[in-house]
N, CA and C atoms as an extended XYZ file, in Angstrom:
189
Properties=species:S:1:pos:R:3:atomname:S:1:resname:S:1:resid:I:1 pbc="F F F"
N         8.783        8.197        2.492 N   UNK     1
C         8.302        9.156        2.602 CA  UNK     1
C         7.437        9.806        4.154 C   UNK     1
N         7.011       10.500        3.202 N   UNK     2
C         5.594       11.309        4.823 CA  UNK     2
C         4.409       10.582        4.491 C   UNK     2
N         3.580       10.023        6.196 N   UNK     3
C         2.359       10.137        5.953 CA  UNK     3
C         1.488       10.845        4.770 C   UNK     3
N         1.927       12.463        4.516 N   UNK     4
C         1.379       13.307        3.977 CA  UNK     4
C         1.216       13.107        2.198 C   UNK     4
N         2.522       12.313        1.672 N   UNK     5
C         2.038       11.782        0.672 CA  UNK     5
C         1.473       11.107        0.490 C   UNK     5
N         0.578       10.478        1.021 N   UNK     6
C        -0.191        9.533        0.707 CA  UNK     6
C        -1.492        9.423        0.811 C   UNK     6
N        -1.835        9.290       -0.983 N   UNK     7
C        -3.110       10.019       -1.527 CA  UNK     7
C        -3.810        9.034       -2.131 C   UNK     7
N        -5.429        9.146       -1.761 N   UNK     8
C        -5.859        7.802       -2.602 CA  UNK     8
C        -5.935        8.239       -3.547 C   UNK     8
N        -5.936        6.574       -5.119 N   UNK     9
C        -5.629        5.472       -5.670 CA  UNK     9
C        -4.094        5.690       -5.911 C   UNK     9
N        -3.502        6.083       -5.454 N   UNK    10
C        -1.654        6.191       -5.091 CA  UNK    10
C        -1.759        4.842       -5.190 C   UNK    10
N        -0.660        4.332       -6.130 N   UNK    11
C        -0.057        2.907       -6.022 CA  UNK    11
C         0.909        3.179       -5.042 C   UNK    11
N         0.522        1.174       -3.926 N   UNK    12
C         2.039        1.480       -2.922 CA  UNK    12
C         2.587        0.440       -2.840 C   UNK    12
N         3.197       -0.516       -2.288 N   UNK    13
C         4.052       -1.591       -1.607 CA  UNK    13
C         4.269       -2.151       -0.468 C   UNK    13
N         3.887       -3.084        0.075 N   UNK    14
C         3.759       -3.775        1.305 CA  UNK    14
C         3.579       -4.800        1.934 C   UNK    14
N         4.481       -5.315        2.478 N   UNK    15
C         4.890       -7.192        2.646 CA  UNK    15
C         3.885       -7.932        3.060 C   UNK    15
N         2.456       -7.181        2.833 N   UNK    16
C         1.247       -8.093        2.247 CA  UNK    16
C         0.213       -7.861        0.948 C   UNK    16
N         1.440       -7.510        0.479 N   UNK    17
C         1.112       -7.309       -1.320 CA  UNK    17
C         1.110       -5.582       -1.776 C   UNK    17
N         1.009       -5.277       -3.009 N   UNK    18
C         1.023       -3.854       -3.538 CA  UNK    18
C        -0.676       -3.679       -3.910 C   UNK    18
N        -0.725       -2.330       -3.756 N   UNK    19
C        -2.246       -2.666       -3.651 CA  UNK    19
C        -3.035       -0.224       -4.392 C   UNK    19
N        -3.802       -0.351       -4.757 N   UNK    20
C        -3.872        0.963       -5.045 CA  UNK    20
C        -4.550        1.465       -3.773 C   UNK    20
N        -4.474        2.589       -3.388 N   UNK    21
C        -4.397        3.322       -1.531 CA  UNK    21
C        -6.824        4.022       -1.953 C   UNK    21
N        -7.447        2.834       -1.328 N   UNK    22
C        -8.649        3.431       -1.044 CA  UNK    22
C        -9.212        4.393        0.184 C   UNK    22
N        -7.907        4.399        0.880 N   UNK    23
C        -9.513        4.985        2.124 CA  UNK    23
C        -7.526        5.123        3.293 C   UNK    23
N        -7.461        6.242        3.317 N   UNK    24
C        -6.608        7.097        4.565 CA  UNK    24
C        -7.114        7.275        5.800 C   UNK    24
N        -6.653        6.325        6.774 N   UNK    25
C        -7.037        6.955        8.407 CA  UNK    25
C        -6.402        7.332        9.276 C   UNK    25
N        -6.298        8.523        9.418 N   UNK    26
C        -5.384        9.919       10.136 CA  UNK    26
C        -5.013        9.693       11.051 C   UNK    26
N        -5.821        9.132       12.213 N   UNK    27
C        -6.179        8.357       13.501 CA  UNK    27
C        -5.246        7.721       13.924 C   UNK    27
N        -5.635        6.610       13.181 N   UNK    28
C        -4.577        5.955       13.343 CA  UNK    28
C        -3.208        5.323       12.826 C   UNK    28
N        -3.346        6.133       11.635 N   UNK    29
C        -2.245        5.981       10.038 CA  UNK    29
C        -2.258        4.492        9.566 C   UNK    29
N        -3.703        4.271        9.556 N   UNK    30
C        -3.793        3.037        8.142 CA  UNK    30
C        -3.533        3.439        7.193 C   UNK    30
N        -3.474        2.023        6.115 N   UNK    31
C        -4.166        3.261        4.300 CA  UNK    31
C        -4.353        1.302        4.254 C   UNK    31
N        -5.614        1.862        3.145 N   UNK    32
C        -6.345        0.855        3.193 CA  UNK    32
C        -5.635        0.562        2.188 C   UNK    32
N        -6.229       -0.534        1.423 N   UNK    33
C        -5.458       -0.281       -0.325 CA  UNK    33
C        -6.744       -2.031       -0.736 C   UNK    33
N        -6.846       -1.689       -2.319 N   UNK    34
C        -7.517       -2.598       -2.994 CA  UNK    34
C        -6.070       -3.548       -4.192 C   UNK    34
N        -5.788       -4.655       -3.400 N   UNK    35
C        -5.221       -5.693       -3.848 CA  UNK    35
C        -4.854       -5.545       -5.563 C   UNK    35
N        -4.357       -4.839       -6.026 N   UNK    36
C        -4.219       -4.776       -7.345 CA  UNK    36
C        -4.241       -6.415       -8.549 C   UNK    36
N        -4.086       -7.717       -8.050 N   UNK    37
C        -4.557       -8.705       -8.485 CA  UNK    37
C        -5.770       -9.328       -8.425 C   UNK    37
N        -6.609       -9.127       -8.055 N   UNK    38
C        -7.912       -9.760       -7.075 CA  UNK    38
C        -9.039       -8.615       -6.686 C   UNK    38
N        -8.231       -7.834       -6.588 N   UNK    39
C        -9.038       -6.055       -5.807 CA  UNK    39
C        -9.781       -6.517       -4.671 C   UNK    39
N        -8.703       -7.403       -3.861 N   UNK    40
C        -9.357       -7.269       -2.157 CA  UNK    40
C        -8.917       -6.405       -1.890 C   UNK    40
N        -9.541       -6.236       -0.404 N   UNK    41
C        -9.615       -4.951        0.461 CA  UNK    41
C        -8.060       -5.808        1.090 C   UNK    41
N        -7.267       -4.556        1.829 N   UNK    42
C        -6.829       -5.256        3.205 CA  UNK    42
C        -6.424       -3.686        3.086 C   UNK    42
N        -5.668       -3.766        4.969 N   UNK    43
C        -5.109       -2.363        5.004 CA  UNK    43
C        -3.542       -2.633        6.156 C   UNK    43
N        -3.105       -2.467        6.045 N   UNK    44
C        -1.436       -1.743        6.326 CA  UNK    44
C        -1.272       -0.308        7.610 C   UNK    44
N        -0.470       -0.839        8.642 N   UNK    45
C         0.250        0.624        8.873 CA  UNK    45
C         0.896        1.723        8.426 C   UNK    45
N         1.184        2.386        8.245 N   UNK    46
C         1.890        3.441        7.414 CA  UNK    46
C         3.159        3.169        8.026 C   UNK    46
N         4.038        2.486        8.607 N   UNK    47
C         5.389        1.862        8.510 CA  UNK    47
C         5.245        0.898        8.157 C   UNK    47
N         4.765        0.327        7.395 N   UNK    48
C         4.308       -1.279        7.007 CA  UNK    48
C         4.477       -0.558        5.208 C   UNK    48
N         4.581        0.203        5.308 N   UNK    49
C         4.893        0.520        3.435 CA  UNK    49
C         5.891        0.731        3.240 C   UNK    49
N         6.480        0.428        2.086 N   UNK    50
C         7.586        0.317        1.166 CA  UNK    50
C         8.196        0.924        0.405 C   UNK    50
N         9.117        1.739        1.336 N   UNK    51
C         9.851        2.882        0.804 CA  UNK    51
C         9.740        3.138       -1.029 C   UNK    51
N         9.591        2.957       -1.808 N   UNK    52
C        10.202        2.280       -2.943 CA  UNK    52
C         9.221        2.832       -3.984 C   UNK    52
N         9.991        3.178       -5.097 N   UNK    53
C         8.899        3.927       -6.276 CA  UNK    53
C         7.895        2.722       -6.694 C   UNK    53
N         8.406        1.823       -7.034 N   UNK    54
C         8.210        0.287       -8.246 CA  UNK    54
C         6.842       -0.195       -6.746 C   UNK    54
N         5.851       -0.524       -7.050 N   UNK    55
C         4.987       -1.295       -6.685 CA  UNK    55
C         4.998       -2.377       -6.860 C   UNK    55
N         5.033       -4.106       -6.592 N   UNK    56
C         5.202       -5.506       -7.043 CA  UNK    56
C         4.283       -6.408       -6.239 C   UNK    56
N         4.076       -7.603       -7.035 N   UNK    57
C         3.228       -8.691       -6.031 CA  UNK    57
C         3.646       -9.144       -5.553 C   UNK    57
N         2.733       -9.634       -4.376 N   UNK    58
C         3.780      -10.954       -3.896 CA  UNK    58
C         4.537      -11.624       -4.377 C   UNK    58
N         4.076      -12.314       -5.567 N   UNK    59
C         5.054      -13.711       -6.085 CA  UNK    59
C         6.408      -12.864       -6.617 C   UNK    59
N         6.740      -11.270       -6.312 N   UNK    60
C         7.833      -10.669       -7.362 CA  UNK    60
C         8.761      -10.623       -5.916 C   UNK    60
N         9.603      -11.232       -5.637 N   UNK    61
C        10.385      -12.169       -4.802 CA  UNK    61
C        12.135      -11.396       -5.449 C   UNK    61
N        12.518      -11.458       -6.395 N   UNK    62
C        13.798      -11.376       -6.067 CA  UNK    62
C        13.452      -11.284       -8.148 C   UNK    62
N        14.531      -11.046       -9.022 N   UNK    63
C        14.238       -9.774       -9.846 CA  UNK    63
C        15.035      -10.841      -11.650 C   UNK    63
């Protein structure tokens, strides 16, 4: 996934959890997201995003 592929409203996964992109800071390459479970906001560096088309919750560590 490229940085330019990220857009507001996109569902993404990271080591901090899954969420919906609410803001993108191009200068620092930080992605701000709202947690899918409790709508709390968190941010991650672009490199922390999981390049997986499925977005999972933190509890989903195995299938």
